[in-house]
C-alpha positions in Angstrom: 1.7 -15.8 31.8 2.3 -15.1 28.1 0.4 -12.1 26.9 -0.7 -11.4 23.3 -1.6 -8.7 20.7 -3.8 -9.2 17.7 -3.0 -7.6 14.3 -5.6 -7.3 11.6 -4.4 -6.7 8.0 -7.7 -5.7 6.5 -6.9 -5.9 2.8 -8.7 -5.9 -0.5 -9.1 -9.6 -0.9 -9.4 -10.6 2.8 -8.5 -10.0 6.4 -5.3 -11.6 7.7 -5.4 -11.9 11.5 -2.1 -12.5 13.3 -1.5 -13.4 16.9 1.8 -12.1 18.4 3.3 -12.5 21.9 4.2 -9.2 23.5 7.9 -10.0 23.0 7.4 -10.1 19.2 6.9 -13.7 18.3 4.4 -14.6 15.6 2.2 -17.4 17.0 -0.5 -17.9 14.4 -2.1 -16.3 11.3 -5.3 -16.9 9.5 -6.9 -15.2 6.5 -10.6 -14.9 5.9 -11.4 -13.9 2.3 -14.1 -11.8 0.7 -15.0 -10.4 -2.7 -14.5 -7.2 -4.6 -17.3 -6.3 -7.1 -16.0 -4.7 -10.3 -18.6 -3.3 -12.7 -19.2 -0.4 -15.1 -15.6 -0.6 -16.2 -14.0 1.4 -13.4 -16.4 0.8 -10.4 -15.1 -1.2 -7.4 -17.2 -1.9 -4.3 -17.2 -4.2 -1.3 -19.8 -5.2 1.2 -18.6 -3.8 4.6 -20.3 -6.5 6.6 -17.9 -8.9 4.8 -15.0 -7.1 6.5 -16.6 -7.4 9.9 -17.4 -11.1 9.5 -13.9 -11.8 8.3 -12.5 -10.1 11.4 -14.8 -12.3 13.6 -13.9 -15.5 11.8 -10.1 -14.9 11.6 -9.9 -13.8 15.3 -11.7 -16.9 16.5 -9.3 -19.1 14.4 -6.1 -17.6 15.8 -7.2 -17.5 19.4 -8.3 -21.2 19.6 -6.7 -22.6 22.8 -5.5 -19.2 24.0 -6.7 -17.8 27.3 -8.8 -14.8 26.2 -7.8 -12.8 29.3 -4.2 -12.9 28.0 -5.1 -10.9 24.8 -4.4 -7.3 25.7 -5.3 -5.4 22.6 -5.8 -5.5 18.8 -5.2 -3.0 16.1 -5.4 -2.6 12.3 -3.5 -2.0 9.1 -6.1 -1.5 6.4 -6.8 -0.6 2.8 -7.0 3.1 2.3 -8.9 5.7 0.2 -12.3 4.2 0.8 -15.6 5.9 1.0 -18.2 4.1 3.2 -21.2 6.2 4.3 -22.9 5.1 7.5 -25.9 6.3 9.6 -25.8 7.3 13.2 -25.9 3.6 14.2 -22.9 2.8 12.1 -25.0 0.9 9.6 -23.7 1.1 6.0 -26.1 3.0 3.7 -24.6 1.5 0.6 -21.6 -0.7 -0.4 -18.2 0.7 0.2 -16.5 2.5 -2.7 -12.9 1.2 -2.4 -9.5 2.6 -3.4 -9.6 0.9 -6.9 -12.8 2.7 -7.9 -12.2 5.5 -10.5 -15.8 6.7 -11.1 -15.3 10.2 -9.7 -13.5 11.7 -12.6 -16.0 14.6 -12.9 -15.5 15.4 -9.2 -11.7 15.2 -9.5 -11.8 17.8 -12.3 -14.2 20.0 -10.3 -11.8 20.1 -7.3 -8.8 20.7 -9.5 -10.6 23.7 -11.1 -11.7 25.2 -7.8 -8.5 24.6 -5.7 -5.8 24.2 -8.3 -3.6 21.2 -9.0 -0.5 22.6 -7.2 -2.6 24.0 -4.3 -4.1 20.5 -3.7 -0.7 18.9 -3.6 0.6 21.6 -1.2 -2.3 21.1 1.2 -2.7 17.3 1.1 0.7 16.0 -0.1 -1.2 14.2 -2.9 -2.3 15.0 -6.4 -6.0 15.4 -6.8 -7.5 12.1 -8.0 -10.7 10.2 -8.5 -9.1 7.4 -6.4 -9.4 9.4 -3.1 -12.3 9.4 -0.6 -13.5 13.0 -0.8 -14.1 12.8 -4.6 -16.1 9.6 -4.1 -18.2 11.3 -1.4 -18.8 14.2 -3.8 -20.0 11.6 -6.3 -22.5 10.1 -3.8 -23.8 13.6 -3.0 -24.4 14.3 -6.7 -25.8 10.9 -7.7 -27.3 9.5 -4.5 -28.4 12.6 -2.6 -31.0 10.7 -0.5 -28.2 8.5 0.9 -25.9 11.5 1.4 -28.6 13.2 3.4 -28.8 10.2 5.8 -25.0 10.0 6.2 -23.6 10.5 9.7 -20.0 9.8 8.7 -17.8 8.8 5.8 -15.5 6.0 7.2 -12.5 4.0 6.1 -12.5 0.2 6.2 -10.9 -0.2 9.6 -13.0 2.6 11.0 -16.2 0.8 10.2 -14.9 -2.4 11.9 -13.7 -0.5 14.9 -17.1 1.2 15.4 -18.7 -2.2 15.5 -16.2 -3.5 18.0 -16.2 -0.5 20.3 -19.1 1.9 19.5 -16.5 4.7 18.7 -16.5 6.7 15.5 -13.0 7.8 14.6 -10.2 7.7 12.0 -6.5 8.2 12.3 -4.2 10.8 10.7 -2.7 8.3 8.2 -6.1 7.3 6.8 -7.2 11.0 6.9 -4.3 11.9 4.8 -5.5 9.4 2.1 -8.8 11.2 1.6 -7.6 14.2 -0.3 -9.3 16.4 2.3 -6.9 16.6 5.2 -4.4 19.4 5.8 -1.2 17.4 6.0 0.8 19.9 8.1 -2.1 20.8 10.4 -3.4 17.3 10.8 -7.0 18.5 10.5 -9.8 18.5 7.9 -9.1 21.3 5.4 -12.0 23.9 5.2 -10.9 25.2 1.8 -11.1 21.7 0.2 -14.3 20.8 2.0 -16.0 24.0 0.9 -14.9 23.5 -2.7 -16.1 19.9 -2.6 -19.5 21.0 -1.3 -19.3 18.5 1.5 -20.6 18.9 5.1 -17.6 18.9 7.3 -19.5 17.2 10.1 -19.7 14.1 7.9 -16.0 13.5 8.3 -15.1 11.6 11.5 -12.9 12.8 14.4 -9.2 12.5 13.7 -6.7 10.9 16.1 -3.2 9.4 16.2 -3.0 5.8 15.1 -2.1 4.9 18.7 -5.4 6.2 20.0 -7.4 3.7 22.1 -10.9 3.6 20.6 -12.2 1.6 23.5 -12.7 -1.8 24.9 -14.6 -4.5 23.1 -18.3 -4.3 23.6 -20.0 -7.4 25.2 -21.5 -8.2 21.8 -18.2 -7.9 19.9 -16.3 -9.9 22.6 -18.8 -12.7 22.4 -18.5 -12.9 18.6 -14.7 -12.8 18.7 -14.4 -15.3 21.6 -12.6 -12.6 23.7 -13.4 -10.5 26.8 -14.4 -6.9 27.2 -11.0 -6.3 28.8 -9.3 -6.4 25.3 -8.6 -2.9 24.0 -9.0 -1.8 20.4 -6.3 0.7 19.1 -7.1 2.6 15.9 -4.1 1.6 13.8 -3.6 3.0 10.3 -3.5 2.8 6.6 -1.5 -0.1 5.1 0.9 2.2 3.3 2.2 4.0 6.4 2.0 0.7 8.3 4.3 -0.9 5.9 7.1 1.5 6.9 6.9 0.4 10.6 6.7 -3.2 9.7 9.8 -2.9 7.6 11.6 -1.4 10.6 11.8 1.9 8.8 11.1 4.2 11.8 14.0 6.6 11.9 14.1 10.0 10.1 15.2 10.0 6.5 15.2 6.2 6.4 13.7 4.5 3.2 12.4 1.1 2.3 11.5 -0.7 -0.9 8.5 -3.1 -1.0 8.3 -5.4 -4.0 4.9 -7.0 -4.4 2.2 -7.0 -7.1 2.8 -3.3 -7.0 6.0 -1.8 -5.6 6.8 1.3 -3.7 9.7 3.2 -2.1 8.5 4.8 1.1 10.1 6.2 4.2 9.9 8.0 7.5 10.6 11.8 7.7 10.2 14.4 10.4 8.7 17.0 8.0 6.2 16.7 5.1 8.3 15.4 2.2 7.2 16.3 -1.3 9.1 17.1 -4.6 8.8 19.8 -7.2 8.0 17.2 -10.0 5.3 15.6 -7.8 6.7 12.2 -8.5 6.1 11.4 -4.8 3.2 11.8 -2.4 3.1 12.0 1.3 1.0 10.6 4.1 0.8 11.4 7.8 2.6 8.5 9.5 1.3 6.0 11.9 4.2 7.1 14.1 2.9 10.3 15.8 4.7 13.4 14.6 6.3 11.7 11.6 5.4 11.6 7.9 5.6 8.8 5.3 6.6 9.9 1.7 5.9 7.3 -0.9 6.3 6.7 -4.6 4.3 3.7 -6.0 4.5 2.0 -9.3 1.5 0.0 -10.5 2.9 -3.2 -12.1 6.0 -4.6 -10.5 5.3 -8.2 -9.5 2.4 -8.2 -11.8 4.7 -7.5 -14.8 6.9 -10.5 -13.7 3.7 -12.6 -13.4 2.6 -11.4 -16.9 5.8 -12.6 -18.6 5.5 -15.9 -16.7 2.0 -16.4 -18.0 2.8 -15.2 -21.5 6.1 -17.0 -22.2 6.6 -19.7 -19.5 3.3 -21.6 -19.3 4.9 -24.9 -19.9 7.6 -24.3 -17.4 5.0 -23.2 -14.8 3.0 -26.3 -15.3 6.2 -28.5 -15.0 7.2 -26.6 -11.8 3.8 -27.2 -10.2 3.8 -30.8 -11.2 7.2 -31.3 -9.5 6.4 -29.2 -6.5 8.7 -26.3 -7.4 8.1 -22.6 -7.2 7.5 -21.5 -10.8 9.5 -18.3 -10.1 12.6 -20.4 -9.4 12.5 -21.4 -13.1 11.9 -17.8 -14.1 14.9 -16.8 -12.1 17.1 -19.4 -13.9 16.0 -17.7 -17.2 17.0 -14.4 -15.8 20.4 -15.7 -14.9 20.9 -17.1 -18.4 20.8 -13.5 -19.8 23.6 -11.0 -19.2 23.1 -7.7 -17.3 21.3 -5.4 -19.6 19.5 -8.3 -21.4 21.5 -7.6 -24.6 20.1 -4.0 -24.6 16.5 -5.2 -24.6 14.3 -2.6 -22.8 10.9 -3.2 -21.2 8.5 -0.5 -20.1 6.5 -2.0 -17.1 3.4 0.1 -17.7 0.8 -2.6 -18.1 -1.8 -1.1 -15.8 -1.2 2.6 -16.4 1.2 4.2 -14.0 1.3 6.2 -10.8 4.9 7.2 -9.8 6.9 8.3 -11.6 4.8 8.9 -14.8 1.3 9.6 -13.4 -0.2 8.6 -16.7 -3.3 6.3 -16.7 -3.0 5.6 -20.4 0.4 3.9 -20.5 0.9 0.3 -21.6 3.8 -2.2 -21.6 6.4 -2.2 -24.4 9.6 -4.0 -25.4 12.2 -1.9 -27.3 15.1 -2.9 -29.5 14.0 -6.4 -30.2 16.8 -8.2 -32.2 17.2 -11.8 -33.6 19.7 -12.4 -30.8 17.1 -12.1 -28.1 15.9 -15.3 -26.4 13.4 -16.1 -23.8 15.8 -15.4 -20.9 16.5 -11.9 -22.3 12.8 -11.1 -22.3 12.3 -12.3 -18.7 15.4 -10.4 -17.5 14.4 -7.3 -19.4 11.1 -7.3 -17.4 12.9 -7.4 -14.1 15.3 -4.7 -15.2 12.5 -2.5 -16.5 10.8 -2.7 -13.1 14.0 -1.8 -11.4 14.7 1.2 -13.8 11.2 2.5 -13.1 11.8 2.3 -9.4 15.1 4.1 -9.9 13.3 7.1 -11.2 11.2 7.2 -8.0 14.4 6.9 -6.0 15.9 9.8 -8.0 13.1 12.0 -6.7 14.2 11.2 -3.1 17.8 11.7 -4.0 17.2 15.3 -5.0 16.9 15.9 -1.2 18.5 13.0 0.5 21.6 10.9 0.1 20.1 7.4 -0.1 22.3 4.3 -0.8 20.7 1.9 1.7 17.1 0.6 1.5 15.3 -1.9 3.7 13.8 -4.5 1.4 10.4 -6.2 2.0 7.6 -7.9 0.1 7.1 -11.2 -1.6 9.7 -10.2 -4.3 12.3 -9.9 -1.5 12.5 -13.7 -0.9 14.9 -14.6 -3.6 18.4 -13.3 -4.5 18.1 -13.0 -8.3 15.6 -10.2 -8.5 17.0 -8.6 -5.4 20.5 -8.4 -6.8 19.2 -6.7 -10.0 17.4 -4.2 -7.9 20.5 -3.5 -5.9 22.6 -3.0 -9.1 20.1 -0.8 -10.9 19.3 1.3 -7.9 22.9 1.4 -6.7 21.8 0.6 -3.2 22.6 -1.8 -0.5 19.4 -3.8 0.3 18.9 -4.9 3.9 16.4 -7.7 4.3 14.6 -8.4 7.6 13.5 -12.0 8.4 9.7 -11.3 8.0 9.6 -9.8 4.5 5.9 -10.6 4.0 4.5 -9.7 7.5 5.3 -5.9 7.5 1.8 -4.5 7.9 0.8 -7.1 10.5 3.9 -6.4 12.5 3.0 -2.7 12.3 -0.5 -3.2 13.6 0.9 -5.3 16.6 3.4 -2.6 17.4 0.7 0.1 17.2 -1.5 -1.9 19.6 1.4 -2.2 22.1 2.3 1.4 21.9 -1.3 2.4 22.2 -1.9 0.5 25.5 1.5 1.5 26.9 3.3 -1.8 27.0 5.8 -0.4 24.6 7.5 2.9 25.2 7.7 3.8 21.5 8.0 2.3 18.0 11.5 1.1 18.6 9.7 -2.0 19.9 9.6 -3.2 16.3 13.1 -4.4 16.9 11.6 -7.2 19.0 9.7 -8.4 15.9 12.4 -8.2 13.3 16.0 -9.2 12.8 18.3 -8.6 9.8 18.4 -11.6 7.6 21.1 -10.5 5.2 22.3 -7.6 3.0 22.9 -7.4 -0.8 25.6 -5.0 -2.0 25.4 -3.4 -5.5 28.1 -4.7 -8.0 30.2 -2.0 -9.5 30.6 -3.7 -12.9 26.8 -4.1 -13.2 26.2 -0.5 -12.2 28.3 0.6 -15.1 26.2 -1.5 -17.5 22.9 -0.1 -16.4 23.8 3.6 -16.3 23.4 4.2 -20.1 20.4 1.9 -20.3 18.6 4.0 -17.7 18.8 7.0 -20.1 17.4 5.0 -23.0 14.6 3.7 -20.7 13.5 7.2 -19.9 13.7 8.4 -23.5 11.7 5.3 -24.6 8.7 6.4 -22.4 8.9 10.0 -23.7 8.8 8.8 -27.3 5.5 7.0 -26.7 3.5 9.6 -24.8 1.5 10.8 -27.8 0.9 7.2 -28.9 -0.5 6.3 -25.5 -3.2 8.9 -26.0 -4.0 7.5 -29.5 -4.4 4.0 -28.1 -6.5 5.2 -25.3 -8.8 6.9 -27.8 -9.3 3.6 -29.6 -10.7 2.1 -26.3 -13.4 4.8 -26.1 
């Protein structure tokens, strides 16, 4: 009898449930959506019951016609850096403050003053930031003390769902390392940070490996899911570390590039991997005993989308009318322009920037505009600007590792035009697996299988992925980009003071 694993990709806009056979075949996927509530400029919250209902709905959809006794386990890849406070019965005391929320600026500054910027990075592998969970919990204690007093645990998104499926309170090391409160080397909650934050340590849930079996489905949960209580629930992990496994990046000192709305270069290492310039940050991996360094830029695919909407509205409408992908037309514009876009430079900082700049006040810019520049040059310059920014992230890795081969995933990995520019600017061979948009779902399925013992280790991901093709960097194009990279970096430096001036205008 065929047996199955369920993977839940619990994201910001919805939960994607995927049904896999235990030999790695994707049978069916279904996404149940939900809303994010943005308000007060930098607040972002979600109703956690929406997550749970989406898991119920999507599970029922993908298991229609499947013998429920054949479904062995489920696990999760989920959004990180959440702060959801619950009572002893696992009931949410308020909406979840999600990763995109930036309200805890005061708390960020307080932690930095008490612990120190460098010390926080050394302990956690991350810069101190309002985007992390512990700062948000500090905000709740300061502004909603009556709710803080009732709090049993602060949970991540997947942890809340798992409690309601199994009755177990827990989180995994990867999500713990996204809170700004976990000792990355010791894999435990850090007393120094917790004391400085003024938080009660007992409000942080027990930490476990991602492969920890939280329990079997309760009768109530099994009934709502259309499954049986024999199905086991495995913790899973944060979507960032999961993306490494789903890319097939499971070996030491192996890196991958994901190109989506945002883009990141991450990897798998045996030791905590950080850099002196703090361009990179580091998570505990979902692979027990490993770490996942990462450098994430904010506006990769969203920069390409921006130029599509700004300059190519007519082409986009024509493409939709004829049933074409609008980006296929965009790619033809890119191909109409030579490498280097006639020395037109684009800084892809439309949404502020994390790696490599760590500057929330940046904005996008074109440099060196000349009468010779046409639409194709602008579109190509955007792609090249994204690539040059990613190359600065890669440089941080290359200070310690010799990296000239990246696994390439994400929606932007589907075509050859953008991929070849990335290969040339990064001077890297790009290896594409066949499922470039299923990375986190594949990871959750593998975690489930390892957790219940049907897979010996994470090498099982090989059953889910095969190499589709490889793109080699082109020597003549590499030579074109080298001097432009230097100009790109100088262009940013020349604008740093102006970014502050423009930010002041917004106040």
